[in-house]
C-alpha positions as CSV (number, residue, x, y, z in Angstrom):
1,X,36.0,181.9,136.6
2,X,39.5,180.5,136.9
3,X,40.7,179.0,140.2
4,X,44.2,178.2,141.4
5,X,45.3,174.7,142.1
6,X,47.8,174.0,144.9
7,X,50.8,174.8,142.6
8,X,49.4,178.2,141.9
9,X,48.4,177.3,138.3
10,X,45.0,178.3,137.0
11,X,42.5,175.6,136.2
12,X,39.1,176.0,134.7
13,X,36.0,175.8,136.8
14,X,33.1,173.8,135.6
15,X,29.8,175.6,136.0
16,X,30.5,179.2,137.0
17,X,29.3,178.8,140.6
18,X,31.2,175.6,141.2
19,X,34.4,177.0,142.6
20,X,36.6,176.4,145.6
21,X,34.5,176.7,148.7
22,X,31.2,176.2,147.0
23,X,28.8,173.4,147.7
24,X,28.8,170.7,145.0
25,X,25.3,169.6,143.9
26,X,23.9,166.6,145.8
27,X,23.1,164.4,142.8
28,X,21.1,161.3,143.2
29,X,21.8,158.6,140.6
30,X,21.7,154.8,140.4
31,X,24.8,152.9,141.4
32,X,26.2,149.8,139.8
33,X,23.4,147.7,141.4
34,X,20.7,150.0,140.2
35,X,20.1,151.5,143.7
36,X,19.7,155.2,143.7
37,X,22.4,156.9,145.9
38,X,22.9,160.5,146.9
39,X,26.4,161.9,147.0
40,X,25.9,163.2,150.5
41,X,24.9,159.7,151.6
42,X,28.0,158.2,150.0
43,X,30.3,160.9,151.5
44,X,29.0,160.8,155.1
45,X,31.3,163.0,157.1
46,X,34.5,162.1,155.2
47,X,36.5,163.7,152.4
48,X,35.3,162.6,149.0
49,X,37.2,162.1,145.7
50,X,34.7,162.5,142.9
51,X,35.6,161.4,139.4
52,X,33.4,162.7,136.6
53,X,34.3,160.2,133.9
54,X,34.0,160.0,130.1
55,X,33.2,156.4,130.6
56,X,34.2,152.8,129.8
57,X,35.4,153.6,126.2
58,X,38.1,156.0,127.3
59,X,41.7,154.7,127.7
60,X,42.6,157.8,129.7
61,X,39.9,157.2,132.2
62,X,40.9,153.5,132.5
63,X,44.5,154.5,133.2
64,X,43.5,157.1,135.8
65,X,41.1,154.8,137.6
66,X,43.6,151.9,137.5
67,X,45.9,154.1,139.6
68,X,43.0,154.8,142.0
69,X,42.3,151.1,142.3
70,X,45.9,150.7,143.6
71,X,45.4,153.8,145.8
72,X,42.1,152.7,147.2
73,X,43.4,150.8,150.3
74,X,45.1,154.0,151.4
75,X,41.9,156.0,150.8
76,X,40.0,153.4,152.9
77,X,42.4,153.5,155.9
78,X,42.5,157.3,155.6
79,X,38.7,157.5,156.0
80,X,38.2,159.0,152.6
81,X,35.4,158.1,150.2
82,X,35.5,157.9,146.4
83,X,32.8,157.9,143.8
84,X,32.8,157.7,140.0
85,X,30.0,159.1,137.8
86,X,29.8,158.5,134.1
87,X,27.3,158.6,131.3
88,X,27.5,154.8,130.9
89,X,24.4,152.7,131.1
90,X,24.0,150.1,133.8
91,X,25.6,147.3,131.9
92,X,28.6,149.5,130.8
93,X,29.0,150.8,134.3
94,X,29.3,147.3,135.7
95,X,31.7,146.1,132.9
96,X,33.8,149.3,133.5
97,X,33.9,148.8,137.3
98,X,34.5,145.0,137.2
99,X,37.1,145.3,134.5
100,X,39.1,147.7,136.8
101,X,38.5,145.6,139.9
102,X,37.2,148.8,141.6
103,X,35.5,148.5,145.0
104,X,33.8,151.9,145.3
105,X,30.5,153.1,143.9
106,X,30.1,153.9,140.2
107,X,27.0,156.0,139.5
108,X,25.3,155.7,136.1
109,X,24.0,158.8,134.3
110,X,23.0,157.9,130.8
111,X,20.4,160.7,130.9
112,X,23.4,163.1,131.2
113,X,21.8,164.9,134.2
114,X,25.2,165.9,135.6
115,X,26.7,166.8,132.2
116,X,23.8,169.2,131.4
117,X,23.6,170.6,134.9
118,X,27.3,171.4,135.2
119,X,27.6,172.5,131.5
120,X,30.4,170.1,130.8
121,X,29.4,168.4,127.6
122,X,32.4,167.3,125.6
123,X,31.1,168.7,122.4
124,X,34.1,167.5,120.4
125,X,32.9,163.9,120.7
126,X,29.4,163.8,119.4
127,X,29.6,160.0,119.0
128,X,29.8,159.3,122.8
129,X,28.5,162.6,124.0
130,X,30.5,162.3,127.3
131,X,31.2,164.7,130.1
132,X,34.5,166.7,130.0
133,X,36.3,164.6,132.6
134,X,36.9,166.3,136.0
135,X,38.2,165.2,139.3
136,X,37.1,167.0,142.5
137,X,38.2,166.8,146.1
138,X,35.3,167.6,148.4
139,X,35.3,168.4,152.1
140,X,32.4,167.1,154.2
141,X,29.0,168.5,153.2
142,X,30.2,168.4,149.6
143,X,32.3,171.6,150.0
144,X,34.6,172.0,147.0
145,X,38.3,171.9,147.9
146,X,39.9,171.3,144.6
147,X,38.9,171.0,140.9
148,X,40.9,169.3,138.2
149,X,40.0,169.5,134.5
150,X,41.0,166.3,132.9
151,X,40.2,166.8,129.2
152,X,44.0,166.4,128.7
153,X,45.4,163.6,130.7
154,X,48.0,165.7,132.5
155,X,45.3,167.9,133.9
156,X,44.2,165.0,136.1
157,X,45.6,164.6,139.6
158,X,48.3,162.1,140.2
159,X,48.1,160.0,143.4
160,X,50.7,162.4,144.8
161,X,48.4,165.4,144.1
162,X,45.5,163.7,145.8
163,X,47.7,162.7,148.8
164,X,48.6,166.4,149.2
165,X,45.0,167.5,148.9
166,X,43.7,164.9,151.3
167,X,46.3,165.8,153.9
168,X,45.2,169.4,153.8
169,X,41.5,168.5,153.9
170,X,42.0,166.1,156.8
171,X,44.1,168.6,158.8
172,X,41.3,171.1,158.3
173,X,38.4,168.9,159.3
174,X,39.8,166.5,162.0
175,X,40.0,168.3,165.3
176,X,42.3,165.6,166.7
177,X,44.9,165.9,163.9
178,X,47.6,167.0,166.3
179,X,47.5,165.0,169.6
180,X,50.5,167.1,170.9
181,X,48.1,170.0,171.3
182,X,47.9,170.6,175.1
183,X,44.2,171.6,175.0
184,X,43.3,168.3,173.3
185,X,45.2,166.4,176.0
186,X,43.3,168.3,178.7
187,X,40.0,167.5,177.1
188,X,40.8,163.8,176.8
189,X,42.0,163.6,180.4
190,X,38.7,165.4,181.5
191,X,36.7,162.7,179.6
192,X,35.6,165.2,176.9
193,X,36.0,163.1,173.8
194,X,33.8,164.7,171.3
195,X,36.8,166.1,169.4
196,X,38.4,162.6,169.1
197,X,37.7,159.9,166.5
198,X,35.0,158.5,166.2
199,X,33.5,161.8,167.3
200,X,30.7,160.5,169.4
201,X,29.7,157.6,167.1
202,X,29.9,154.0,168.1
203,X,32.3,151.7,166.1
204,X,29.2,149.9,164.8
205,X,27.9,153.1,163.3
206,X,31.3,153.9,161.8
207,X,31.8,150.6,160.1
208,X,28.2,150.3,159.0
209,X,28.6,153.7,157.3
210,X,31.8,152.6,155.6
211,X,30.1,149.4,154.3
212,X,27.3,151.5,152.8
213,X,29.7,153.5,150.7
214,X,31.0,150.6,148.7
C-alpha cells in the first residue's frame, strides 16, 4: 500500500501493515556491546529516527550516517532518539559505528529477524543478503510518522527532511510547544505543571534515560 510523504509523493511501505499511524514492531536485538535492547526502551517518550541499514559494506549507508553523525548534537538537544539496525555481526557493527564516530545505539541482526519479519530482503544482493534500507520517523510508542525507502540514495531523507518531520512530530506530542497559549499560562500560574517539560519527571530521571539510550 503506497503512502504519501510530506511532499505529496508516493513512497513504498515495507510490510503491508507498517504504514503511517501504525505501531512499529518492538524488536529486541543486541546493541554494539552485546546487550539486548528493545526499541521501546531506547525510544522512551521521545521521537525516534530509525535507520534500517544495509550495513558496513555499503558506501551509501556510510554517507547517510555520516550526515547523521553531524546532525546528532541537534537531535540530542531536541530530545530525539536515533537507532541503527543492520544485518552486521557484532564485530562489523562496532567497526561500522566506531568508523563513523557515531554515539547512538547500533543494533546487530545477523539472523535477519527484522529483514524477514518486515519482508525487506534486498534479493538483488545475494552476496550480502541485506535489508532494503529504510529510514523511519516514529512518534512515541513506536507510532509510525514517516517511512522513507532508501534503496536508491535519493529516496533517503536529507537532514532538512528530518528537521521538517521532527518539527511536526514535536509540535504534535509536546503540549507545551506554544507557551503563548493562554490556557498553558494559566495552568503554570496555578501550579499545574504536568503539561510542561519534564512532564512530571525529575531531572535525574530525564538524564538517566538519555544516558541509557546511547
